[in-house]
C-alpha positions in Angstrom: 81.5 199.0 -43.8 83.5 198.8 -40.5 84.6 195.3 -39.7 86.6 195.7 -36.5 83.6 196.5 -34.3 81.1 194.4 -36.1 79.2 197.3 -37.5 77.6 197.5 -40.9 75.5 200.4 -42.2 75.4 201.8 -38.7 73.9 198.7 -37.1 76.4 197.7 -34.5 76.8 193.9 -34.0 75.0 192.9 -37.2 76.5 191.7 -40.5 73.7 191.1 -43.1 74.6 188.1 -45.2 72.4 189.5 -48.0 75.1 192.1 -48.6 77.9 189.5 -49.2 76.9 188.6 -52.8 76.9 192.3 -53.9 80.4 192.7 -52.3 81.9 189.8 -54.2 79.9 190.0 -57.4 77.7 186.9 -56.8 74.0 186.2 -56.8 71.9 186.4 -53.7 71.9 183.1 -51.7 68.8 181.2 -50.8 67.5 181.9 -47.3 68.8 179.5 -44.7 66.8 177.9 -41.9 69.7 177.3 -39.6 68.8 178.2 -36.0 71.9 180.4 -35.6 70.6 182.7 -38.3 68.1 185.4 -37.6 66.7 187.3 -40.6 69.8 186.4 -42.6 72.0 188.1 -39.9 74.9 186.8 -37.9 74.5 187.6 -34.2 77.5 188.9 -32.4 78.0 188.4 -28.6 77.7 192.1 -28.2 74.3 192.1 -29.9 73.2 189.1 -27.9 74.1 190.8 -24.6 72.2 193.9 -25.6 69.1 191.9 -26.5 69.2 190.0 -23.3 69.5 193.3 -21.4 66.4 194.7 -23.2 64.2 191.9 -21.8 65.2 192.9 -18.2 63.8 196.3 -17.3 65.7 196.3 -14.1 69.1 196.1 -15.9 71.5 198.9 -15.3 74.2 198.0 -17.8 76.8 197.0 -15.2 76.3 193.3 -15.8 76.7 193.8 -19.5 79.9 195.7 -19.0 81.3 192.8 -17.0 80.6 190.4 -20.0 82.1 192.9 -22.4 85.3 193.0 -20.3 85.4 189.2 -20.1 85.2 188.9 -23.9 88.0 191.3 -24.3 90.2 189.3 -21.9 89.3 186.1 -23.7 90.4 187.5 -27.0 93.8 188.5 -25.6 94.3 185.2 -23.8 93.3 183.3 -26.9 95.9 185.2 -29.0 98.6 184.4 -26.5 97.6 180.8 -26.1 97.9 180.3 -29.8 101.4 181.7 -30.0 102.7 180.6 -26.6 105.3 178.3 -28.0 107.1 181.1 -29.8 107.0 183.8 -27.2 108.4 182.0 -24.1 105.0 181.5 -22.4 105.3 177.7 -22.1 106.4 175.9 -19.0 106.3 176.6 -15.3 107.4 179.6 -13.3 109.1 177.5 -10.6 106.4 178.4 -8.1 103.4 176.6 -6.7 100.0 178.1 -6.0 97.7 177.9 -3.0 96.5 174.6 -4.3 100.0 173.2 -4.2 100.1 172.9 -7.9 102.9 174.0 -10.3 102.2 177.4 -11.6 102.4 177.8 -15.4 103.6 181.0 -17.0 100.3 181.3 -18.9 98.3 180.9 -15.6 99.8 184.1 -14.3 99.5 185.8 -17.6 95.8 184.9 -17.9 95.0 186.0 -14.4 96.8 189.4 -15.0 94.8 189.9 -18.2 91.5 189.2 -16.6 92.2 191.3 -13.5 93.4 194.3 -15.6 90.4 194.0 -17.9 88.0 194.1 -15.0 89.5 196.2 -12.2 88.5 199.6 -13.6 84.9 198.8 -14.9 83.1 200.1 -11.8 81.0 197.0 -11.8 82.9 194.8 -9.3 83.6 195.0 -5.6 86.2 192.3 -5.6 87.5 189.2 -7.5 88.6 185.7 -6.6 91.1 183.6 -8.7 92.3 180.1 -8.4 95.9 181.3 -8.5 95.5 183.7 -5.5 95.3 182.7 -1.9 93.1 185.6 -0.9 90.4 187.7 -2.6 91.6 190.3 -5.2 90.5 193.8 -4.2 89.6 196.5 -6.6 92.4 199.2 -6.6 91.5 202.3 -4.5 91.6 204.7 -7.4 88.8 202.9 -9.2 85.0 202.9 -8.4 83.5 199.8 -6.8 80.4 198.0 -8.0 77.8 195.5 -6.8 79.2 192.3 -8.4 81.8 189.7 -7.6 83.8 187.9 -10.3 85.1 184.4 -9.5 87.3 182.8 -12.0 89.8 180.1 -12.9 92.1 182.0 -15.3 93.4 178.9 -17.2 91.9 175.6 -16.4 93.8 172.6 -17.6 97.1 174.5 -17.6 99.1 171.4 -17.0 98.2 170.4 -20.6 99.6 173.6 -22.1 103.0 172.1 -23.0 101.3 169.3 -25.0 98.8 171.5 -26.9 95.6 170.1 -25.4 92.5 172.3 -25.2 92.4 174.5 -22.1 90.0 177.2 -20.9 88.9 180.0 -18.6 85.9 179.5 -16.2 84.0 182.4 -14.6 81.1 183.0 -12.2 79.3 186.2 -11.2 77.6 186.9 -7.9 75.8 189.9 -6.6 77.4 191.6 -3.6 75.6 190.8 -0.3 77.8 192.6 2.4 77.5 196.2 3.6 80.2 198.7 2.7 81.9 199.6 -0.5 84.6 197.0 -0.7 84.0 193.3 -1.4 84.5 190.8 1.4 84.9 187.0 1.7 81.2 186.9 2.6 80.4 188.2 -0.9 82.4 185.3 -2.4 81.2 182.4 -0.2 77.7 182.1 -1.8 75.9 179.0 -2.9 75.9 178.2 -6.6 72.1 178.8 -6.8 72.9 182.5 -6.1 75.0 182.9 -9.2 73.6 185.4 -11.7 75.8 184.2 -14.5 78.4 181.6 -15.3 80.5 180.7 -18.4 83.7 179.4 -19.8 86.0 180.1 -22.7 87.5 177.1 -24.6 90.8 177.6 -26.3 91.0 174.8 -28.8 90.9 174.3 -32.6 88.6 177.4 -32.3 88.0 179.7 -29.4 84.5 179.4 -28.0 82.7 181.3 -25.2 79.7 179.6 -23.6 77.6 181.4 -21.0 74.3 181.5 -19.2 72.6 184.3 -17.2 69.7 182.1 -16.3 68.0 182.4 -19.7 69.4 179.3 -21.4 72.9 178.5 -22.5 74.5 180.0 -25.6 77.8 179.4 -27.4 79.8 181.9 -29.4 82.8 181.1 -31.7 85.5 183.7 -32.2 86.0 184.7 -35.8 89.6 186.0 -35.7 89.2 187.7 -39.1 86.8 190.3 -37.6 87.7 189.9 -34.0 84.1 189.1 -32.9 82.4 186.2 -31.1 79.5 185.0 -33.3 76.5 183.1 -32.1 77.2 179.5 -33.3 75.3 177.4 -30.7 72.1 179.1 -29.6 70.0 177.6 -26.8 72.3 174.6 -26.0 70.5 171.6 -24.5 72.2 168.4 -23.5 70.9 165.7 -26.0 68.1 163.4 -24.9 68.6 160.5 -25.1 72.2 161.2 -24.2 75.2 159.5 -25.8 76.6 156.7 -23.6 79.9 158.2 -22.8 81.7 158.7 -19.5 84.7 160.8 -18.7 87.0 160.0 -15.8 90.6 159.3 -15.0 90.5 155.5 -14.5 94.1 155.4 -13.2 92.6 156.3 -9.8 90.3 153.2 -9.7 92.2 151.6 -6.7 91.6 154.7 -4.6 87.8 154.9 -5.2 85.0 153.9 -2.9 83.2 150.6 -3.4 80.2 152.4 -4.8 82.3 154.3 -7.4 84.0 151.1 -8.4 80.7 149.3 -8.8 79.4 152.2 -10.9 82.3 151.9 -13.3 81.8 148.1 -13.6 78.2 148.8 -14.4 79.0 151.5 -17.1 81.3 149.0 -18.7 78.7 146.3 -18.7 80.9 144.1 -16.5 78.3 143.5 -13.8 76.1 141.1 -15.7 74.0 143.6 -17.6 75.0 143.0 -21.2 72.7 145.9 -22.4 74.9 148.5 -20.8 78.0 149.5 -22.7 79.5 153.0 -22.3 82.4 154.4 -24.2 85.3 156.2 -22.4 86.3 159.7 -23.4 88.8 161.6 -21.2 90.9 164.6 -22.1 92.1 165.7 -18.6 91.0 169.3 -19.0 87.7 170.1 -17.2 86.6 172.8 -19.8 87.2 170.4 -22.7 85.7 167.4 -21.1 82.6 169.3 -20.0 82.2 171.0 -23.4 82.1 167.6 -25.1 79.6 166.4 -22.4 77.4 169.5 -23.0 77.3 168.9 -26.7 77.1 165.1 -26.8 75.6 164.1 -23.5 77.0 161.5 -21.0 78.7 162.2 -17.7 82.0 163.7 -16.5 83.2 162.5 -13.1 85.9 163.5 -10.7 85.1 161.5 -7.5 86.6 161.7 -4.1 89.2 159.1 -3.3 91.5 158.0 -0.5 94.1 160.7 -1.4 91.5 163.4 -1.9 88.6 162.5 0.4 86.9 165.9 -0.2 87.4 165.8 -4.0 89.9 167.6 -6.2 88.0 170.3 -8.1 87.3 173.7 -6.6 83.7 174.4 -5.8 83.6 178.2 -6.3 85.4 178.6 -9.7 85.1 175.2 -11.3 82.2 173.1 -10.1 79.5 175.7 -9.4 79.9 177.6 -12.7 79.7 174.4 -14.7 76.8 173.2 -12.6 74.8 176.4 -13.5 75.5 175.9 -17.2 74.7 172.2 -17.0 71.3 172.8 -15.3 70.4 175.6 -17.6 71.0 173.1 -20.5 68.7 170.5 -18.9 71.4 168.5 -17.1 72.4 167.8 -13.5 75.4 168.4 -11.4 76.1 166.7 -8.0 78.8 165.9 -5.5 77.5 162.4 -5.5 74.8 163.1 -3.0 73.9 166.8 -3.0 73.3 169.1 -6.0 76.3 171.3 -6.5 74.1 174.4 -6.8 72.9 173.8 -3.2 76.4 173.7 -1.6 77.5 176.8 0.3 81.3 177.0 0.4 83.1 177.6 3.7 86.4 178.6 2.1 87.2 180.2 -1.3 89.4 177.3 -2.3 87.1 174.5 -1.0 87.2 171.3 -3.0 84.4 169.0 -4.0 83.7 165.7 -5.9 81.9 166.4 -9.2 79.4 164.4 -11.3 78.0 166.4 -14.1 76.2 165.8 -17.4 72.9 164.1 -18.5 70.4 164.0 -15.7 69.6 160.3 -15.9 73.3 159.2 -15.8 74.1 161.5 -12.9 71.1 160.1 -11.0 72.4 156.6 -11.8 75.8 157.6 -10.3 74.1 158.9 -7.2 72.3 155.6 -6.7 75.5 153.6 -6.7 77.3 156.1 -4.4 74.4 155.9 -1.9 75.7 152.3 -1.2 78.8 153.9 0.4 76.7 155.6 3.1 
């Protein structure tokens, strides 16, 4: 049995649980009905990618190679995040990025890991990162491909020093320009043109959640075998959703009248005693969205007087999360327009974001319409 590559008896990506009792001298377990189990087998991310590729006759394997490289980068980043405090990877570099934000050491480390994991695959024509002002070209010595990778290498990095969950967000587009090299035109595409999106959450466990337009699936990293295993198949936002909202209420004085009235309503302070939402806010988009995806509710980062165009980046934060949310049966909006319908005009364009259970996002849009 080979454990490192997830192979057992020549079947790559499959570990048959029926073999476990014989290995450890026990009796065979009763069959389980858990949705994550298929014929008593644990499904690795690699196997899942292969099976998704088989149902698409037009697939060339290039897209699968991108996902393989992303998972490798995620494992490396996860390892370094977990030991950051003992290898001098905590704290800032002393620089600020194009967003005007303090750059953390792990920000640059994560970007470098992702770039080096992806630059030689032959599947990409260019990349875009939150930490870089311009697009990241593929080195001349490597072949170019027909896809664009857009990513936030380490979302929530301001929380690194206090050991709060952080994450990596990614989005994949198909090249639309002529020529071999990628251009800004290839990057500035509406969210509805994404062919895949996902995120990696580095928390009490490391999870990778992604969609390629065929539902949303979550995989948890088992560090003992170095594999992402399918733990959350076919994720759907609960219906009815939990009554939870996630927002930084310290900015209340800077919000519009509609946003303030929405908050009063969610708290049941506008005369409707039947409304009572709970507040849950971490301050890391990946962590807050992950909870919203599993539990329902709404995450909000509205525009305010200091940030009239919003704070989150459309390309590598809002749009990828919007695709995941919609594939899970939810809704994502800037307060008026679906996020997936917005075409960015700049690679670091910002946007307000309301994302989560459809009915609560629609409620938010109704209150915000009062500001028009």
